[in-house]
N, C-alpha and C positions, 0 to 999 in steps of 0.2 A: 504494499499500500504506500509505495514512494511516490515523490512529487516529481516527475520528469522533467519540469522546468528548472529544478536545481540539481538534481544528481542526474549525471548522464547514464542512461540505461546500459546495462551490462546485458550480454546475453543470458537468457533466463533458462536455467536448467531445472526443469519441472521434475522433482522426485515424486515417488509414490506418496502420494499422501498416505464372608457372608454379609450382602449388600443390604443396608437398612433402608426402610421405606423414607422417602423425602416428604419434608413438609414445606410447602411453599416453592414449588421448583422454579419458579420464573426467576429466582436468584440465578439460576443457571444462565440466563441470558446477561450476566454481568451485574446489572442494576436495575432488574425489573421492579416496577411498582407493587407488584404483588407480594413485596417484603412486607407491606403493610399488613397481608393476610397472616404472616408469621406472628406479628403482634397479636391479632385477633385470636388465633389459634392457640398461641402461647399464654392466653390469659392477661394480658397488659390492659391497664384500665382504658376505657373508652376514650377518655380525654387524649391519651396518647396516640391511639389511632386516628383521631380527629387532628391532632396536631400533625401527624405525618403527611395526611392527606392536604392539609393547609399549605404544606411546604411545597407542593407542586406547582410547577410553572404554568403559565398560561397555556391551554391546550392548542393543538393544530387541528384545522379543520380538514378533513380527508374528504376528497372528491373522487368519484370512480372514473372508469375510462369513458363512461356515457356522458360524463359531466355532470352527474347527479351526486349529491351528497350521499356519503356512504352509510347506510342503515345496519347496524350490527344485527345478528340473530341473536334471539333470546338465549343467555348462557346460564346453566345451571349446573350444580353440583353432580347431577345424576346423569345427564346424557348430552350428546352432541359434540361434535369435533370443534376445536379452537385453533385459529391461525393468527400468529402474531408476527409482526415484522419489527425489528430492532436495527437501528442504523446508527453507526457510531462516527460523528463527524470529525473530521481532522481540522477545523477550524482553529486558530490560535487566538481569536478574539475573545476576551474576557479570562483568558486560561492563566496568565501570569507566569511568574517563575521561569525554569528552563526551558519550558515548552514554547514560550513566546520568541525565543532565540535558536531554538534547534535547527540545526543545518537541514534535516530533512523535512521540516515543516516550514521552512522560510517560505513568505510568498502566501501561505495560507490564511486568509481572512474572511470574515463576512459569514455567509452561510455555510462555505466550505463543501468539500465532498463527502459522499459517504464513504469512508475510509475502510469500515468494516459494515457489512450488512449480513445479517441472520434472520432467518424465517424459522419460527418454531410452530410445529404441527402436533397437536395433541389428538390421538385417536378419539372415535366417538365412544369408545367403551373406558376411556381414561386409563388404559393399562399401558400404552406406548407413547413415547414422544420423541420426535426428530428435531434436530436443529441444523439447518441447512446454511452454510456458510458460503456466500455468493462471492467469488474472487473480485478484487477491485478492478483487475486488468481484464476481465472478460469482456470481448468485443460481442455485442449483441445488438439486435434492432431496438431503438428506443420509440415507444409509440408517442402518438401525439397526446400530450399530457395536459389535462384541464387544469385551470389555476382556480384559485378561490375568489379571484375577480370575475370569473365567468368566461374568461378567454381560454387560449389553448396554446402550447408550445408546438413547434414544428416536429413532425417525425423524423426520425434519422434510421437509415438503412443499417448503419454500423457505428456503434460508438462505443466508447469504455464504459463500463456499467457504473463506475463509481462518479461518473458526472450527472447523474440523474438527479441527486439532491439539489445541485447547484442550478440544473436546468429547470426544473419545474417543483421544486419542494419535496417533502414527504410524500405526497400524494403520486408524484412521478416515480418515486422509487418503489412503492407498493405497486403500482400498475405494471411497471416492468417486470417486479418479481412474480407478480401474478401470471404473466405471459410464460416466464422461465419455469415456474412449477406446476402450473396448472391449478392452484388452488385460488380460493376467493380469501382475500386476507382483509377483514374489516378492522383490525386492531393494529396500531403502529406506535413506535416511540423513538426519540433521538436522545442519545447520551453523548457527552463529551468527555474530554481528558479526565476533568475532576471526579467523575463518577467512578472511575477505575481506583483512583486514589483513597477515596473515601470508602468503597466498601472493602478493599483490602485492609484498611485500618480498623474497620468495624469489626471484622471477624478476628482481629489479632495476628494477622499477617497470612500469606497464602503459601503452603508448604509446596515446592517444586523440586523435582529431581532432574539435574544435569548431567547426562553421561559424560561430556567434556566440557572444558571451560568455554564461557560465553562472553565474548568481548565485541562491543560494538560502540565505537567512538561517536556514531552520529547521534545516539540516543544517551551516550555516557552511561554505559554499562559495562562492567568488568567483574565477573563472577567466577570462582573456581568451581571445578567439578564436584558433584556430591548434592547432598540435600540441603536446600537453603530455604529459609522462611522469608518471603518478600512482602514488604509494606510500603505504602504512600508511593512517592515517585519512582521507586526502584520496580515496585510492581508494574507500573504503568510503562517503564522504559522494557520491561520484559516483555510484555504483550505487543509493543510497538515495535521491537526490533526486528528487522529484515535482514540487514547485512551480517549479522551475527549468527544467524540461525540456519541450519541445513545447508541448502544450496545457494542460500543468499536471494532466494525467490519470495514472491509474495506468497505463493503455495505454501513454501516451507514456514512462513509466519503463520499462517492460518491452522496448521497443526499444532502450532506452539501455543496459540490461542486457545484451542480446544483442551490442550493439557492443562492450561491456567484456568479455564471455566470449570472444568471436570473437579479440579482441586479446590476450586473457591466453592463449588456446590457441595463438596464433601465436607468442607469447613463450616459451611452456612448451616448444614443439616447435621452437624454433630450434635451429640447429647449436650456438651458444654454451651453451645449456643442456643439451642431449642429451649434448655431448662433455666436461661438466664433472661429475665425480662428486659433488664437494662441494656444488654447485648443485642437482643432483639430490636429495642426501640432505636438504639444507634444504627443498627443495620438498615432498619427501614427510614430513618432520616437520612442517611446516607444516599439510599436509592432514590427516593422521591424529590430530595433537592437537587439532583444532578439528571432529572430525566424531564423531557418535554413530552407529554403524552397526546395522541389523538383525541379529538374530543368524543370519540365513541368509548374511551375508557374512563368513564366516570368511577366514582368511588365504589358504588355498589357492584359494578360490573368487576372491578378488580377484584373484590372480595369473592365473587361468585366463581371467577377464572381460578382463584386461587383454591377454593374449595373443590373444584373440578380437577385440579393438578394434584393435590396433595397425595393421592395414592400411587403416582408413578414411582417405581423404585428406580434406584441409579442404574442399574444394569439394564433395564428397560428404555434408558434415555440415551438416545444415539446422537453422537456429533458428527455429521459429514461434510464434505467439500462438495459443492455443485460438481457434477461430472464435466470435466474439461480436459482439453489437450493443446498442445502449442499451436498457436495460428500459423499456418504455412506461409501467411505473407508477412508475418513479423515476429520473430523469435523472442520478442520481449512481451507479447501479449497472448492471451489464450482464448479458444472458442469452445462453445458447448461440445461434448464428445457424444454424438447420437445415440450410442447402444445404452450408455449409462443414464442418459438424460430420459430415453423411453422407459427405463426399468423405473427410475426414481419416480416419474410422473405415474407409472402404474400403480407404484405403492403409495403415492400420497392421494391419487384422486379415488382409489379403491379402498383407502383407510386400513391398508394392510401393513402389519410390522415388517420392518427392514432388517435384514442380515447382511452385515458386512464381510467380505471375503478378502478385502485388500489389507495394505499395511496401514499404519498409523498416520503417515505422511513424511514428507521430505524433511521436516524439522524436528520429528521425534522418533523412538522407538520403544518397544514394549519394555517395561521395567523386569519382568520376568517372561520366560518363553510361555508362549500359547499354544496348545493343543491343535493339531491340524484338524480343518472341519471335516465332519463325517457326514454332513447332510449331502444329499445327491442332487438338490436344486441347482439347475442351471443357471446362469446369469439372466437376470430378468424375468425368471419363472417362477410361478408359485409353487412352494414345497411345504410339507409338513414336517418339520424336524422332529426326530425322535428324542425321548427324554435324554439330557445328558449332552445334547448336541452343542458344540461351541464352533464360533466362527475364527478362523485363522486371522491373528494379528488384530482385527477389527474388535474382537471381544464382544460382538452384539449376539446375543441368544435370547431368541424369543420364547414365550412359554411353551411348553412340549405340545400343547393342545392347540396353538395357533398356527394358521397357515402364515407364510412369510414370503416376501420377494428378495430374492438373493441378488444383491448387486454386483456388477461384474468387479473383478479384482483391481481394476485401475481405479476405481472409487475409494478415497480414503477417509479414515475417520477413526473414532473410538468411543466406547461407551463412557458415561460419567462415572461407572465404577471401576474402569480400567485404570491401572497404574502404569505411567509412561514417562519416559525421560527425555529432555530436551537434547538434541545434538547441536553443538556449536559449530560454526562456519570455519 
């Protein structure tokens, strides 16, 4: 998620990219406002919940591709799939500190680009969840995006995905992501740099494993190999690092971010956090103070979504990179990989659990060896794994009685329960 206006692009070498029940799993998306639900579920006083809701910034109005205002479906804790988009902006405006002078971020101000974009899909039975990271360098058609003033932007045959936020706002990011995933996405939020810092501080630091030393002067990072606990600006530098991770590509950074988010989720849903009202309150304030939500995500909806998500286990929460391959016209960009995209869309639109068969990604490796998959499912096909089936490297294991779509081995990712280690560049 680099800025080509400052850093001269180098050829991208794209690499492959007992669990407890989670409470309030939108924390998996770094700083989702469903942290408010952690307060409610944790038994914190009602005034604390209201205080976190009041800390939310003014909402963003979502407009659909048809130009109409987005009307979210009724969400309850009992049934119905849920789709939410989270856009991490790269703007320096209002960030302060080292991030206002970072070499990698120089020149990024105002609205900024969607430096990180993730789509969360929760199945209708509320047993499985998938987070799709869409590469910032993905070259895709950008549709004509409706604007809040009633106008529209010009459609583009091919443009870099991370320009959608600056082109047409959060609605444009959503409309483009809907075309890529086949999902209808009624909920969205923006988060900036400060949110990562605040969330890591709120949980007392995020533990990570480094297979090799990680050094990246662009973000001021110099970490030795081994296990580290990251807080504040160091945590942010870790998730922003591209030059120091894996093959130095944006795809390597995506796998490193998935490692961080999985660890953040495990920390946020640990007994020490869930049983500490003060920590829950701090976590919720950290999230809501650094988020800008769509106007479809009012406080009752946030609570309702949180209740719907609370039963998803870490092992049933899958992080994956949107299927992509090197752009034949530009080695520094990627384009959708058709077979993987078709399999992913099949799983999402039919609300079917996903099995990962590939590696964890260019920037990470499994902390412990993972058994070879025993499922006979073919890529993109629906299969019913037998009890005890595990997926190689990805570590995604659907319930034995559930049918599942097995993604091709070139689709990378991990489950939130899987322990992985960062590979330094």
